[in-house]
TIDOZA-402304 format. One record per residue: residue number from 1; z, x, y of N, C-alpha, C in turn. Coordinates in Angstrom, 3 decimals, always signed. Example, Ala and Ser with C-alpha at 12.3 -4.5 7.8 and 13.67 -1.06 7.14 Angstrom:
2
1,+7.800,+13.190,-5.690,+7.800,+12.300,-4.500,+7.800,+13.200,-3.300
2,+7.080,+12.850,-2.250,+7.140,+13.670,-1.060,+7.870,+12.900,+0.030
***
This chain:
51
1,+0.000,+0.843,-1.201,+0.000,+0.000,+0.000,+0.000,+0.871,+1.241
2,+0.775,+1.961,+1.196,+0.854,+2.858,+2.349,-0.508,+3.511,+2.597
3,-1.196,+3.898,+1.521,-2.520,+4.505,+1.668,-3.503,+3.513,+2.287
4,-3.375,+2.260,+1.908,-4.275,+1.222,+2.419,-4.079,+1.037,+3.921
5,-2.824,+1.101,+4.378,-2.533,+0.917,+5.796,-3.060,+2.086,+6.618
6,-3.067,+3.292,+6.021,-3.485,+4.487,+6.756,-5.013,+4.625,+6.767
7,-5.700,+3.917,+5.880,-7.154,+4.010,+5.761,-7.823,+3.811,+7.122
8,-8.610,+4.809,+7.552,-9.124,+4.825,+8.922,-10.183,+3.752,+9.164
9,-10.990,+3.450,+8.160,-12.060,+2.463,+8.340,-11.491,+1.061,+8.494
10,-10.531,+0.700,+7.667,-10.027,-0.662,+7.637,-8.885,-0.921,+8.598
11,-8.370,+0.139,+9.224,-7.141,-0.010,+10.003,-7.336,-0.936,+11.191
12,-8.426,-0.710,+11.957,-8.685,-1.524,+13.147,-8.982,-2.961,+12.732
13,-9.835,-3.115,+11.721,-10.202,-4.448,+11.239,-8.971,-5.202,+10.754
14,-8.097,-4.499,+10.040,-6.882,-5.124,+9.531,-6.005,-5.595,+10.688
15,-5.911,-4.784,+11.735,-5.129,-5.167,+12.912,-5.688,-6.411,+13.565
16,-7.022,-6.487,+13.668,-7.673,-7.657,+14.269,-7.394,-8.905,+13.434
17,-7.522,-8.770,+12.111,-7.300,-9.910,+11.218,-5.870,-10.411,+11.344
18,-4.899,-9.478,+11.352,-3.491,-9.889,+11.446,-3.195,-10.521,+12.791
19,-3.873,-10.031,+13.851,-3.691,-10.625,+15.184,-4.186,-12.068,+15.189
20,-5.378,-12.297,+14.600,-5.949,-13.650,+14.542,-5.041,-14.570,+13.729
21,-4.562,-14.073,+12.586,-3.657,-14.859,+11.743,-2.393,-15.212,+12.516
22,-1.859,-14.239,+13.254,-0.653,-14.474,+14.046,-0.864,-15.533,+15.109
23,-2.022,-15.477,+15.778,-2.334,-16.462,+16.824,-2.445,-17.863,+16.225
24,-3.117,-17.969,+15.074,-3.285,-19.271,+14.421,-1.928,-19.833,+14.001
25,-1.094,-18.979,+13.398,+0.233,-19.418,+12.964,+1.059,-19.871,+14.160
26,+0.980,-19.107,+15.264,+1.728,-19.465,+16.474,+1.248,-20.802,+17.031
27,-0.073,-21.014,+17.038,-0.629,-22.262,+17.569,-0.190,-23.453,+16.716
28,-0.251,-23.301,+15.402,+0.177,-24.372,+14.496,+1.660,-24.650,+14.684
29,+2.446,-23.567,+14.807,+3.891,-23.718,+14.995,+4.182,-24.497,+16.269
30,+3.508,-24.121,+17.357,+3.757,-24.770,+18.646,+3.309,-26.229,+18.629
31,+2.191,-26.506,+17.952,+1.638,-27.865,+17.980,+2.393,-28.834,+17.084
32,+2.793,-28.368,+15.897,+3.317,-29.296,+14.901,+4.817,-29.155,+14.680
33,+5.298,-27.923,+14.558,+6.686,-27.717,+14.155,+7.630,-27.901,+15.334
34,+7.237,-27.400,+16.507,+8.123,-27.453,+17.668,+8.446,-28.881,+18.107
35,+7.469,-29.792,+18.223,+7.797,-31.179,+18.575,+8.715,-31.838,+17.540
36,+8.514,-31.531,+16.269,+9.378,-32.062,+15.218,+10.801,-31.570,+15.376
37,+10.951,-30.280,+15.688,+12.280,-29.731,+15.928,+12.926,-30.405,+17.124
38,+12.140,-30.593,+18.172,+12.677,-31.169,+19.404,+13.169,-32.597,+19.157
39,+12.362,-33.417,+18.461,+12.771,-34.798,+18.192,+13.956,-34.813,+17.227
40,+13.983,-33.856,+16.300,+15.118,-33.757,+15.382,+16.402,-33.435,+16.120
41,+16.317,-32.529,+17.084,+17.489,-32.171,+17.889,+17.940,-33.368,+18.721
42,+16.977,-34.116,+19.262,+17.321,-35.306,+20.050,+18.025,-36.348,+19.173
43,+17.523,-36.546,+17.948,+18.145,-37.509,+17.033,+19.567,-37.077,+16.686
44,+19.751,-35.781,+16.439,+21.083,-35.267,+16.151,+22.000,-35.480,+17.348
45,+21.484,-35.207,+18.553,+22.268,-35.400,+19.774,+22.661,-36.853,+19.957
46,+21.726,-37.760,+19.692,+22.006,-39.197,+19.806,+23.063,-39.626,+18.791
47,+22.959,-39.096,+17.573,+23.927,-39.446,+16.537,+25.317,-38.936,+16.914
48,+25.380,-37.732,+17.465,+26.670,-37.150,+17.837,+27.301,-37.897,+19.002
49,+26.466,-38.344,+19.951,+27.001,-39.041,+21.127,+27.230,-40.526,+20.838
50,+26.757,-40.997,+19.676,+27.046,-42.361,+19.251,+26.046,-43.392,+19.731
51,+24.851,-42.963,+20.114,+23.839,-43.927,+20.574,+23.095,-44.510,+19.379
***
């Protein structure tokens, strides 16, 4: 695995691929998971305050 990471030809391409994957994961997280967390926190807050 270490040799693969050091490989000069694939190193830049691998960095680009991981960057794209990271951006996609971040976008999905922000679009779908974050609103769910926010509404979940609101529901918990409402339950705790007795509404």
